[in-house]
C-alpha positions in Angstrom: 56.9 6.6 -198.4 56.4 10.3 -199.0 59.2 12.6 -199.0 58.0 14.4 -195.9 57.9 11.3 -194.1 61.4 10.2 -195.1 62.8 13.6 -193.8 60.9 13.0 -190.4 62.5 9.4 -190.1 65.7 10.8 -191.0 65.6 13.6 -188.5 64.6 11.2 -185.8 67.4 8.9 -186.7 69.9 11.9 -186.5 68.7 12.9 -183.1 68.9 9.5 -181.8 72.5 9.2 -183.0 73.4 12.6 -181.4 71.8 11.7 -178.1 73.6 8.3 -178.1 76.8 10.2 -178.7 76.3 12.6 -175.9 75.5 9.8 -173.6 78.5 7.8 -174.5 80.7 11.0 -174.1 79.2 11.4 -170.6 79.8 7.8 -169.8 83.5 8.1 -170.9 84.0 11.0 -168.8 82.6 9.4 -165.7 84.7 6.2 -166.5 87.7 8.6 -166.4 86.7 9.6 -162.8 86.1 6.1 -161.8 89.6 5.1 -163.0 91.0 7.8 -160.9 89.2 6.6 -157.8 90.2 3.1 -158.2 93.9 4.1 -158.6 93.5 6.3 -155.4 92.1 3.5 -153.4 94.7 0.8 -154.6 97.4 3.4 -153.8 96.3 3.6 -150.2 96.3 -0.1 -150.1 99.7 -0.3 -151.2 101.0 2.1 -148.8 99.3 0.9 -145.9 101.6 -0.9 -143.2 98.8 -3.6 -142.8 96.2 -5.3 -144.8 93.4 -3.2 -146.4 89.9 -4.6 -147.6 87.3 -2.6 -149.3 83.9 -3.0 -150.8 81.9 0.0 -152.4 78.7 -0.1 -154.4 76.9 2.7 -156.1 73.1 1.8 -155.3 71.9 3.8 -158.2 74.0 2.2 -160.9 75.4 -1.1 -159.4 79.0 0.2 -160.1 81.3 -1.4 -157.6 84.9 -0.9 -156.4 86.8 -3.6 -154.6 90.0 -4.5 -153.0 90.7 -7.8 -151.1 86.9 -8.1 -150.9 86.7 -11.8 -150.4 89.5 -11.8 -147.7 88.1 -12.5 -144.1 88.7 -9.8 -141.7 88.0 -9.6 -138.0 84.9 -7.4 -137.4 85.4 -6.2 -133.9 82.2 -4.3 -133.1 81.0 -4.1 -136.8 79.5 -7.5 -136.2 76.9 -5.7 -134.3 75.2 -5.0 -137.5 74.4 -8.7 -137.8 73.1 -8.8 -134.3 71.0 -5.8 -134.8 69.4 -7.4 -138.0 68.5 -10.6 -136.0 67.0 -8.7 -133.3 64.8 -6.8 -135.8 64.0 -9.8 -138.0 62.7 -11.7 -134.8 60.8 -8.7 -133.8 59.1 -8.8 -137.3 58.4 -12.4 -136.7 56.9 -11.7 -133.3 59.5 -13.7 -131.6 60.3 -10.8 -129.4 59.2 -7.2 -128.8 61.2 -4.3 -128.9 59.4 -2.9 -125.9 60.2 -6.0 -123.9 62.4 -5.5 -120.7 65.3 -7.4 -119.9 67.0 -7.7 -116.3 70.6 -6.2 -116.1 72.2 -8.8 -113.7 75.7 -8.3 -112.2 76.9 -11.5 -113.9 76.0 -10.2 -117.3 78.4 -7.2 -117.1 81.6 -7.2 -119.1 84.4 -4.9 -119.8 84.1 -2.3 -122.6 80.9 -1.0 -121.2 80.8 2.0 -121.4 77.4 2.6 -119.7 75.7 -0.6 -118.3 78.7 -1.6 -116.2 77.9 1.5 -114.0 74.1 1.0 -113.9 71.8 -1.6 -112.1 72.5 -0.9 -108.4 70.5 -2.3 -106.9 68.5 -3.3 -110.0 67.5 -2.3 -113.7 65.3 -3.4 -116.3 66.1 -2.2 -120.1 64.2 -2.6 -123.0 65.4 -4.3 -126.2 65.3 -1.3 -128.1 67.4 0.7 -125.7 69.9 -2.2 -125.6 70.0 -1.9 -129.5 70.7 1.9 -129.1 73.5 1.1 -126.6 75.0 -1.5 -128.7 75.1 0.6 -131.8 75.8 4.1 -130.6 78.1 3.5 -127.7 79.2 0.0 -128.5 78.3 -1.3 -125.0 79.4 -4.8 -124.9 77.0 -5.6 -121.8 74.0 -4.5 -124.0 75.3 -6.5 -127.0 75.8 -9.8 -124.9 72.2 -9.4 -123.5 71.0 -9.3 -127.1 73.0 -12.2 -128.0 71.5 -14.2 -125.1 68.0 -13.2 -126.1 68.0 -14.0 -129.8 70.7 -16.7 -129.7 74.1 -16.8 -131.3 73.2 -19.7 -133.7 70.0 -17.8 -134.8 72.3 -15.0 -135.9 74.5 -17.4 -138.0 71.5 -19.2 -139.4 70.2 -16.0 -140.6 73.5 -15.2 -142.1 73.6 -18.3 -143.9 70.2 -18.0 -145.2 71.5 -14.8 -147.0 74.1 -16.8 -148.7 76.8 -15.1 -146.4 79.2 -18.0 -145.8 82.1 -16.1 -144.3 80.3 -13.8 -141.8 80.0 -15.3 -138.5 79.3 -14.5 -134.8 81.5 -17.0 -133.1 81.9 -15.4 -129.7 80.3 -12.8 -127.4 81.9 -9.5 -126.6 85.0 -9.4 -124.4 85.4 -13.4 -124.4 89.1 -13.4 -124.5 89.4 -17.2 -124.0 87.2 -17.5 -127.1 89.4 -15.2 -129.1 92.5 -17.0 -127.9 91.1 -20.2 -129.3 90.7 -18.5 -132.6 86.9 -18.0 -132.4 86.9 -14.6 -133.8 83.7 -12.7 -135.2 84.5 -12.4 -138.9 83.2 -11.2 -142.3 84.7 -10.0 -145.7 84.1 -6.7 -147.3 81.9 -8.1 -150.1 79.6 -10.0 -147.5 79.0 -7.1 -145.4 78.3 -5.1 -148.5 75.9 -7.8 -149.5 74.1 -7.9 -146.1 73.5 -4.0 -146.2 72.4 -4.0 -149.8 69.9 -6.7 -149.3 68.5 -5.0 -146.1 68.3 -1.8 -148.3 66.6 -3.6 -151.2 63.8 -4.8 -148.7 64.9 -8.4 -149.0 65.4 -9.2 -145.5 63.1 -6.8 -143.4 59.8 -5.2 -144.0 59.0 -1.6 -144.4 58.8 -0.8 -140.6 61.8 -2.8 -139.5 64.0 -1.8 -142.4 63.5 1.8 -141.4 64.3 1.0 -137.8 67.4 -0.8 -138.8 68.8 2.2 -140.7 67.5 4.8 -138.1 69.5 3.0 -135.3 72.6 2.8 -137.4 72.3 6.5 -138.6 72.3 7.7 -134.9 75.4 10.1 -134.2 78.5 8.1 -133.1 82.4 8.4 -133.1 82.8 6.7 -136.2 85.3 7.4 -139.1 82.6 7.0 -141.9 80.5 9.7 -140.0 83.5 11.9 -139.8 84.3 11.6 -143.4 81.2 13.3 -144.9 79.9 16.8 -144.3 77.4 17.6 -141.4 73.9 16.7 -142.7 74.7 13.8 -144.6 73.2 10.6 -143.1 75.6 7.5 -142.5 74.1 4.3 -141.1 77.1 2.6 -140.0 78.8 0.6 -137.1 82.7 0.8 -136.7 84.8 -1.7 -135.1 88.2 -1.5 -133.2 90.6 -4.2 -131.8 94.3 -4.1 -131.5 95.7 -3.9 -135.0 92.3 -4.1 -136.4 89.9 -1.1 -137.5 86.9 -1.5 -139.6 83.6 0.5 -140.6 80.7 -0.6 -142.7 77.8 1.5 -143.6 75.3 3.2 -146.1 75.7 6.8 -147.1 72.4 8.4 -147.8 72.9 10.5 -150.8 69.6 11.7 -152.5 70.5 10.4 -156.0 73.5 8.1 -155.5 73.3 6.4 -152.2 76.2 4.1 -151.6 77.4 1.3 -149.4 81.2 1.4 -148.2 82.8 -1.4 -146.1 86.4 -0.7 -145.1 88.4 -3.3 -143.1 92.1 -3.2 -141.9 93.9 -5.9 -140.2 97.6 -6.7 -139.2 98.0 -2.9 -138.8 101.5 -1.7 -137.6 101.6 0.4 -134.3 102.3 3.4 -136.5 99.2 3.2 -138.5 96.0 4.8 -137.4 93.4 2.6 -139.0 90.5 5.0 -138.4 92.5 8.0 -140.3 92.7 5.6 -143.1 89.1 4.7 -143.1 88.3 8.5 -142.9 90.6 9.2 -145.9 88.9 6.4 -148.0 85.6 7.7 -146.7 86.3 11.2 -147.9 87.6 10.1 -151.4 84.6 8.0 -152.2 82.2 10.6 -150.8 83.7 13.3 -153.0 83.4 11.0 -156.0 79.8 10.3 -155.6 78.8 13.8 -154.5 80.5 15.2 -157.6 78.6 12.7 -159.8 75.2 13.4 -157.9 75.5 17.2 -158.4 76.9 17.2 -161.8 75.1 17.6 -165.2 75.7 14.9 -168.1 78.4 17.4 -169.1 79.9 17.6 -165.7 78.7 21.1 -164.7 77.8 21.5 -161.0 74.8 23.8 -160.9 74.8 25.8 -157.8 74.0 29.4 -156.7 77.5 30.6 -157.2 
């Protein structure tokens, strides 16, 4: 081996070592930020007068943050994510059409409108797609029940089972207080709701067209703590839920380089606890963490016009 060739190889080896050291140093700094975030999230859980469940995943790196992630929580209206998925999957399978109209009948109306209870006099036909919008944006329970009737409750649960989700179940229609008193609650876990959203994101459940519709509908502006937790202009595809002593919200935050899924669930909340405020606080902490990583160089500098 010639002397010049040896020098080239040595130089390449040194460069590789230097680059590796720089990368490890950057990873070490990020690990410190991740440790700090975990501590902050754990502290919120400890201070909450209730029970907190959390699942967060960085979709660019796979890094996850969990707290009581396998515990079963009431979902309230967040279960409507699973209903929306089944509607769009049946549309993809040509078992229904989003443009198909459904009759709104007086006996279909339930409490927690807030729109369809006041419409339909003397009659109204509404498309499945519009029902999805009312279900997701305004959490209209009549719209939700019409969709459950159309796709079938068992079909929703069969789909969830096929995705390996053993704890996520639609066990009653909206505002069915008798079913709730009997213990038939709509339930999931933070990890399973994260898994559902991640598999849709990965294209493992819906094709390109209906996957886009899924996230477009969930991204429509709504009064949700996760949407309130991020700056204006950041897209959040989520569905919150609210019952007495229960608050939850699950969704996907569309950062350009570091999109992430966040599922926050609370239950057994004391009357003094504002569950939505807790979700907003967690949402801001997680957003600030990923936003900082997205905008930083490997040395931690944020490049901006200032």
